N, C-alpha and C positions, 0 to 999 in steps of 0.2 A: 221675482216673487218674494214676499216677505216671509222668512223662516227664522226661527230661533233654534240654534243648535244647543240643546239642553245641557250637554256635558260641559260646554264652554262657560256657561253661566251658573251652573249649580255649585253651591257651596254647602257645607254642613252648617249647622246652627252656630257652631263656634267660629265660623269664618274660614275654615280650612277647605281646600278643594276636596270635593267628594264626588268623583265620577264613578257612580255605581254601574254595574253591567247593564242595568235597565235604562241608563241614560246615554250610553255610548252609541253614537250614530243616530240618536233620536232627534228628529227635527219637528218642531211644532209650527204649523202654518197659522198665520194671524193677519188681521187687517186692523188698521186704526182709522178712526173717523173723528172729524172735528178738531178743534185746536183750543188750547187754554191750559191754565194751571191745575184745574180740577181733573183728576184721573179716575176712570171707572173701568174695571176689568170684568168682563162678562164670561161666565163659565157655563157652557151648555151641558145638557144631560146626555144620557145614553142615546146613541144613534143620531144625535143632532150635530150640526156643523155651525160654523160662524154665521152662516146665512140665516139661521133660525132666529137670530136676534133682530132682524130687519126693522120691525115696528118700534122696538125699544130704542134702537140706535137712532132712528129718525126722530123719535120723541125727545131723546136726550140732546142730540146735536143738531137736528134739522138736516143732517147729511143724507143725501141719496146715494152718494158714491164714496168710496174709501179714499184715504190719503195715500198717494203713491207718487213717486218721482218719475215713473214711466211716462213717456210722451203720449201714449194712447189712453191714459186715464185722466179724467177730469177731476180736479180738486173740488171737494165739497165746501166751497167757501162762497159766501155771499159776495157778489161782485162789487158791492159798495164798501166792503171791508178792506182794510189794509193790514199788512203783516204786523204792524205795531199793535193792532187790536188783539192779536192772539194771546198776548200776555194778560189780557183783561179778565173778563168774567166767564170766558168760555169753558167748555168741557171737552176733553179728549177721551174717547172710548176705544177699548181694544176688545175684539171678539176673536176667538181662535178655535181651531179644531183640536179636540183632545187627541192624544195618541190613539192610533187605530181607526181614526175617522177622517173623512174628507181628504184633505191634501197632506195631513200630518203622517209621520212615519207609522208603520204598522209592525210593532214588535211581535215576535212569533210565540213567545212563552206567555202562558196565562198569568204567571207570577209577576209580569211586568205591567199589570193593569190594576193595581190597588189604588184606592183613593189617596193614600199617602204619597205614592209615587206621582200620581197625576197632580196633586197639590204642589209637589216640588217642581213639576213642569211649569205650573202657573207662576211660581215664585221665580223660576229661571227666566220666564218671559218678562216678568216685571223688571228683573235685573237687565235683561237685554234692551228693554225700552228705556232704561234709566229712571224708572219710577221707584222712588223710595217708599211712597205710600199711595194707596188707592182705595176707592170705594169698591167693594167686591159684591157682585151679583151672581147668584148661582141658581140654576133651575134643575130640579129633580136630582139626578146623579151629580150634576154640576154643583148643586147646593151641598151635597155631601162632601165633594171635593173642596168647596169653599170653607166648610167647617174645619176640615183638616188644615187648610191653609191658615185659617185664623188661629188654630191651636199651635201650629208650628212657628208662626211669626206674628203674634198679636200686635206688636208695635208697628207693623206695616199696614194694618187694616184701619181705614178711617171709619168705615161702616160696613155692615154685613147684611145683605138682603137675601133671604132664603125663600125660594118659590117652589111649592110642591115637593117638599122634602120629607124624608123619613129617616129614622134612626138606622135603617138598613138591616139586612139579614133576617133570618128566620126567628131570631129571638123576639121580634116584635109581634109575632103571631101567637095567639093563645093556643092551647092544646087542641081545641076543637077545629082549628083551621090547619093544623100541621099534620 
């Protein structure tokens, strides 16, 4: 199964290794779909998993199944395509389970679930995949994570798509709603 061990790939913004206690032992489950030089990272919101992106993945890649080297998985590749075509105009998409959801690790402390920590998980995943830059899609809480990712490493973001996002917190409510 494809997992990214966060602490192995996490670095501080100055390039030095930065294995914080929130990253040690944390594994992020992910799947990739499609092939090509264009990369897109999909960050789902609260209580969602990588599977929540099914229609978007299909629309972007045409893939029904994920890329995997296991014998029991079918590659989502048009039978008329050849490996040489993967370097062409295609797109590769990665969808993953945020920490605490799906098949990813479940840290026990509340303090290990900030959007900044989760953005660093996504950056570590990009490093694990060897992706220098990507188009970033975020839905709901995933969009809040995507904003943090873009603030931390703006040079790695080709574009930022935010779906159903809020600034977060109770500061957004007026006094009559709080």
